[in-house]
Structure formats: structure tokens, C-alpha cells
C-alpha positions in Angstrom: 69.8 101.7 76.7 72.8 99.4 76.6 74.1 96.6 78.8 74.7 97.1 82.5 78.4 97.9 81.9 77.6 100.3 79.1 75.0 102.1 81.3 77.6 102.5 84.0 80.1 103.9 81.6 77.5 106.2 80.2 76.7 107.7 83.6 80.4 108.1 84.3 81.5 109.5 81.0 78.4 111.5 80.0 77.5 112.7 83.5 81.0 113.5 84.9 83.5 113.7 82.0 81.2 115.4 79.6 79.5 117.5 82.3 75.9 116.5 81.6 75.0 115.5 85.2 71.2 115.8 85.2 70.7 114.4 81.7 72.9 111.3 82.4 71.7 110.5 85.9 68.1 110.7 84.7 68.9 108.5 81.7 70.8 105.8 83.4 69.3 105.4 86.9 66.1 103.5 87.9 63.3 104.2 90.3 65.8 104.9 93.1 69.5 105.8 93.2 70.8 104.9 96.7 74.2 106.5 97.2 77.2 105.5 99.3 79.8 107.9 97.8 81.3 110.3 100.3 79.6 113.7 100.1 76.9 112.7 97.6 73.2 112.5 98.7 70.7 109.9 97.4 68.7 110.3 94.2 68.9 112.3 91.0 69.0 115.6 92.9 71.9 114.4 95.1 74.0 113.5 92.0 73.2 116.8 90.4 73.8 118.8 93.6 77.3 117.3 93.8 78.5 117.1 90.2 77.2 120.3 88.7 79.6 122.3 91.0 82.3 119.7 90.5 82.1 120.2 86.7 82.2 124.0 87.1 85.2 123.8 89.4 87.1 121.3 87.3 86.7 122.5 83.6 89.4 120.0 82.4 88.3 116.4 83.1 90.3 113.5 81.7 88.4 110.4 82.8 89.1 106.8 81.7 87.4 103.6 82.5 90.4 101.2 82.7 88.6 97.9 83.4 85.2 96.6 84.4 83.3 93.4 85.2 79.7 92.3 85.4 78.4 89.8 88.0 74.6 89.2 87.9 73.0 92.6 88.5 76.2 94.2 89.8 78.8 96.1 87.8 82.3 97.2 89.0 84.6 99.6 87.2 88.2 100.8 87.7 88.6 104.5 86.7 91.4 107.0 86.4 90.7 110.8 86.7 93.0 113.7 86.0 91.5 117.1 86.7 92.7 120.5 85.3 95.8 119.3 83.5 96.9 117.0 86.3 96.3 119.4 89.2 94.5 116.6 90.9 94.7 112.9 90.0 92.5 110.1 91.4 92.0 106.4 91.1 88.4 105.2 91.7 86.8 101.8 92.1 83.0 101.9 91.8 80.4 99.2 92.3 76.8 99.6 91.0 73.7 97.6 91.5 71.2 97.5 88.6 67.5 96.7 88.2 65.8 94.4 85.8 66.0 97.0 83.0 69.8 97.3 83.7 69.4 100.8 85.1 71.5 101.8 88.1 69.8 101.8 91.5 72.7 101.9 94.0 76.3 103.0 94.0 79.4 102.5 96.2 82.9 103.8 95.6 86.4 104.2 97.1 88.6 107.0 95.9 92.4 107.1 96.3 94.9 109.7 95.3 97.3 108.9 92.4 100.8 108.1 93.5 103.7 108.8 91.1 106.3 106.7 92.8 105.2 103.3 94.1 107.1 100.5 96.0 106.7 98.1 93.1 107.3 100.4 90.2 103.8 99.6 88.8 101.1 102.2 88.6 97.7 101.9 90.4 96.0 101.1 87.1 98.4 99.3 84.7 98.2 95.6 83.9 95.8 93.3 82.1 92.3 94.6 81.4 90.6 91.9 79.5 88.3 89.4 81.2 89.4 85.9 80.4 88.7 82.3 81.6 85.0 82.8 82.0 84.7 79.1 82.9 86.8 79.8 86.0 84.5 82.5 87.4 83.0 80.5 90.3 86.2 78.6 91.1 88.1 81.9 91.3 85.4 83.5 93.4 85.7 80.5 95.8 89.5 80.9 96.0 89.3 84.5 96.9 86.5 83.9 99.4 88.6 81.3 101.1 91.6 83.7 101.1 89.4 86.3 102.8 88.1 83.9 105.4 91.3 82.0 106.2 93.9 84.7 105.8 92.6 88.3 105.8 89.9 87.7 108.4 91.0 84.5 110.0 94.6 85.5 110.4 96.1 82.3 108.9 99.6 82.2 107.4 99.1 79.7 104.5 99.5 82.4 101.9 101.0 80.0 99.3 97.7 78.2 99.1 96.2 81.3 97.5 99.0 83.5 96.1 101.5 82.4 93.5 105.1 82.2 94.6 106.2 82.6 91.0 104.5 85.9 90.2 102.6 88.3 92.5 102.3 91.7 90.9 101.4 94.5 93.3 99.6 97.8 92.5 99.1 99.1 96.1 101.6 102.1 96.1 103.1 101.0 99.4 103.7 97.3 98.6 106.4 95.8 96.5 105.9 92.7 94.3 105.9 89.2 95.6 105.0 87.6 98.9 108.1 89.2 100.3 106.7 92.7 99.4 103.5 91.9 101.3 105.4 90.6 104.2 107.5 93.7 104.4 104.4 95.9 104.3 102.9 94.0 107.3 106.2 94.3 109.1 106.3 98.0 108.6 102.8 98.3 110.0 103.8 96.2 113.0 106.9 98.5 113.6 104.4 101.4 113.8 102.3 99.5 116.3 99.6 98.8 113.7 97.9 95.8 112.2 95.6 95.4 109.2 92.4 93.6 110.1 89.6 92.8 107.7 86.5 93.2 109.9 83.7 92.7 107.4 83.3 91.8 103.7 80.3 93.5 102.2 80.5 92.0 98.6 82.5 89.6 96.4 82.1 90.0 92.7 83.7 87.8 90.0 83.9 87.4 86.3 86.5 85.1 84.7 90.0 85.8 85.9 89.0 88.9 88.0 87.5 88.9 91.5 86.6 92.1 93.4 86.0 92.4 97.1 84.5 95.3 99.1 85.5 95.3 102.8 85.6 97.2 106.0 89.3 97.2 107.0 90.9 98.5 110.2 94.5 99.7 110.0 95.7 100.8 113.4 92.8 102.8 114.9 91.4 103.9 111.5 88.4 102.3 109.7 88.6 102.2 106.0 86.4 101.2 103.1 88.6 99.0 100.8 88.1 97.6 97.3 90.5 94.9 96.3 90.8 93.6 92.8 92.5 90.2 92.3 93.6 88.6 89.0 93.9 84.9 89.1 95.7 82.4 86.9 95.7 78.6 87.2 93.8 78.9 90.5 96.1 81.3 92.3 96.2 85.1 92.8 98.9 86.6 90.6 98.0 90.3 90.6 96.4 92.8 93.0 95.0 96.4 92.9 93.2 98.3 95.6 91.8 101.6 96.8 91.3 102.7 100.4 89.3 105.5 101.9 88.6 106.5 105.5 84.9 106.2 106.5 83.2 109.6 106.5 82.3 111.1 109.9 80.1 113.9 111.2 79.0 116.4 108.5 80.7 114.4 105.8 78.2 111.6 106.3 75.3 112.7 104.1 73.9 109.2 103.1 73.8 105.7 104.5 77.6 105.5 104.6 80.2 103.5 102.7 78.4 100.2 103.2 
């Protein structure tokens, strides 16, 4: 067995890309495997039940882990998937909890469709991938936590206390670069009679210059599970990626739900 991040990559690549679902989930998970992924039941059998048909139905699976971080017993990864020669393309952000042997015991994810044309011109996955500034981990975590508390949850407008005015690179397909781009996105929502409200933050992970948050967000009357990835430089947010997915309802809810 490898490190926590290596084990997560092993489950992803061996189990899904290479099609060895049972072998990989048995190898890399612990005494339990609690599942929050839409459509996937708990445990080894839940993983196998979902991914063996997935592999059969999608014989061409190009899957890449673009970036990843470790924070204590948690691992987060940013993945790109292209199925059957580009017939379907997805961006996934996954969070895993591991046990004392670095085996996976719980999993959360948010999956979004790939968008070819974005408001910023950046893709949903490009940008820096290397973890840097490890000595800034806790300071950056605190900055993003305050950004959540004061701005995204609290509704404040002191954006420049947290986001760089010189460079704010945006990877949300609907949002252009800079604070002006974010403002235009909020104005568009308002024109549609909607607002974006962060109702609950489930987890904040940090390693060096990257901070990840996992939240329940309401846009209009729709509840969404949202992963946000922030890159910080000199104490300010300079880049942002995200994925958003509606909460499963009815028969689609086969586990404890997204949180």
C-alpha cells in the first residue's frame, strides 16, 4: 500500500480506468466504505454494483487525476474523464477519508459536465497543479474560512480583503476572470430572480497554496453540492475552480446523501 493520495489514485485508476472494480475497491478500502456519490451504495458491493456495468457500457475510458491534496486523514482529487472517444466528458472533484492504515473509508464527490466554451476562456481543469507554500497552509485555510463566513455565508461585500484585484483567474464555465466577472455572474442571477446562498460548509481542506471547501449551496430554489478549489498567493485568492451537482432525490438517493 502507498500513501493516502497514492491509494486514492489507485482506486480511481485501477478500479475505474482499468476496469478492475472489485480488485481495486477490496485492495484500497478499509473496514467500511461509506458512500456519498450519487447512485452508488455503501461498501465494496455497492462500488462493484455501480462500476462493473459502467465499465461494460463505457469501453473507452480516458481518466486523468489533474491535481490532489492531502490534509490529515483526508484526500481530495480533481479528475477529468472522457468516455468513448469524447462521447461524454466529465469533471469530478472527490474527497476521501482514510483510516490509520491509509485505506479509504468514506467518499464524497461532485460531478459536472465538461464545457467547451467558457466565459473566461479557461478550461475547468487547466492552471497550476503543484502544491507550494506548505508553510502557508494554516494561514490560507484561515483566509478561505473567513471568506466563507464573511462573504459567501455572511453576505458581506469586502471582497478585496480576500480576492486579489490584480489577478483572479476563473474556471467556473459561467464566470469571467476578475472581480468584475464574479460581479457580472451575480448580476445575471439577480436578473433571473435568483441568488446564490452558501447554506452550510461541510469541510475545509488545505495544503500549501490550495484550499478546498465542500458546501451546500442554494441557487434560486435548487440545492446543490459544491466543491470549490481556491489557489492563494501572498495571502489572497488568485484562482478558483468548482463543480456543482443537484442533490439527489427520490429513487436516486441510495446512500446517506451528498453530505
